[in-house]
C-alpha positions in Angstrom: 17.5 20.6 113.0 14.6 18.2 113.5 14.9 14.5 112.6 12.1 12.3 111.4 11.0 9.1 112.9 12.6 7.1 110.0 16.0 8.7 110.6 15.8 7.9 114.4 15.2 4.2 113.5 18.1 4.2 111.1 15.9 3.8 108.1 16.8 5.8 105.0 14.2 8.3 103.9 15.3 8.8 100.2 13.5 7.5 97.1 16.6 6.0 95.5 16.5 2.2 94.9 19.0 1.5 97.7 17.0 3.4 100.3 13.8 1.7 99.2 15.5 -1.7 99.4 16.7 -1.1 102.9 13.2 0.0 104.0 11.5 -3.0 102.4 14.1 -5.4 104.0 13.5 -3.8 107.4 9.7 -4.1 107.0 10.0 -7.8 106.0 12.3 -8.5 109.0 9.7 -7.0 111.4 6.7 -8.7 109.7 8.2 -12.2 109.2 11.4 -12.7 111.3 11.3 -10.5 114.4 12.0 -13.3 116.9 12.9 -17.0 116.9 10.4 -19.2 118.8 12.3 -21.5 121.2 11.7 -25.2 120.7 10.7 -25.0 117.1 13.5 -22.7 116.0 11.2 -20.9 113.6 11.3 -17.1 113.1 8.0 -15.3 113.5 7.2 -11.7 113.2 4.4 -9.2 113.7 2.4 -10.9 110.9 1.8 -13.9 113.1 1.0 -11.8 116.2 -1.5 -9.7 114.3 -3.3 -12.7 113.0 -4.2 -13.7 116.5 -6.5 -10.7 116.7 -9.6 -11.8 114.6 -10.4 -9.7 111.5 -8.6 -6.5 112.5 -5.2 -8.2 112.8 -5.0 -9.7 109.3 -6.4 -6.5 107.9 -3.6 -4.4 109.6 -1.0 -7.0 108.4 -2.4 -6.7 104.8 -2.2 -2.9 105.0 1.5 -3.1 106.0 2.0 -5.6 103.1 0.2 -3.2 100.8 2.7 -0.5 101.8 5.6 -2.8 100.8 3.9 -3.2 97.4 3.4 0.6 97.1 7.1 1.1 97.7 7.8 -1.5 95.0 5.4 0.3 92.6 7.4 3.5 93.0 10.5 1.6 91.7 8.7 1.1 88.3 8.0 -2.6 88.7 5.8 -4.3 86.0 2.1 -4.8 86.3 2.8 -8.6 86.4 5.1 -8.2 89.4 2.7 -6.0 91.1 -0.2 -8.4 90.5 2.0 -11.2 92.0 2.7 -9.1 95.1 -0.9 -8.2 95.5 -1.9 -11.8 95.2 0.6 -12.7 97.9 -0.8 -10.1 100.3 -4.4 -11.2 99.4 -3.7 -14.9 100.1 -2.1 -14.0 103.4 -5.0 -11.8 104.3 -7.6 -14.5 103.4 -5.7 -17.2 105.4 -5.4 -14.9 108.4 -9.1 -14.2 108.4 -9.8 -17.8 109.5 -10.9 -17.4 113.1 -8.6 -19.0 115.8 -6.3 -20.9 113.4 -5.5 -18.0 111.0 -2.0 -17.5 112.4 -0.9 -21.1 111.6 -0.6 -20.6 107.8 1.7 -17.7 108.4 4.4 -20.1 109.5 4.4 -21.5 106.0 3.1 -18.8 103.7 5.2 -15.6 104.2 3.8 -13.1 101.8 6.3 -10.3 102.8 9.3 -12.6 102.3 7.9 -13.6 98.9 7.4 -10.0 97.9 10.8 -9.0 99.1 12.3 -11.7 96.8 10.3 -10.2 93.9 11.6 -6.7 94.7 15.2 -7.8 95.1 15.1 -9.6 91.7 13.8 -6.4 90.1 16.3 -4.2 91.8 19.2 -6.5 91.0 18.2 -6.5 87.4 17.3 -2.8 86.9 19.3 -1.0 89.6 22.5 -3.1 90.1 24.2 -0.2 91.9 22.0 -0.9 94.9 22.5 -4.7 94.9 23.8 -6.4 98.0 26.8 -8.7 97.4 26.8 -11.9 99.4 30.3 -13.4 99.8 30.6 -17.2 99.3 33.7 -19.0 100.4 35.4 -20.9 97.6 37.0 -24.3 98.5 40.8 -24.4 98.2 42.2 -26.4 95.4 
């Protein structure tokens, strides 16, 4: 039986909300938090690296961000949420188009992280079965 590239990477291939959530979280991690830069202790991802290549790099990063938004559209998100996500990708693309210094704004404006937050809010509200539970330690009384 042949396996797809997604299965080899451990990414789910289904269209259910939990699979989409895992794919979007993985994409955001690669684009925004791939490695931590020593000295400044700030995570950077492929988005910053792509912005170093003038014009083509920001366009490629925007295409990946658009894929994230397309995945979100398939979850039935509202037009308002989709417009916000498109705006985030567009602002990131415009900032990245500034020659030589276009990568600097990516340290502060992380469109994929913002879009992941929008998707997570939608999924937690409309598809609670796929929600991730974060444990918080309670102080002893």
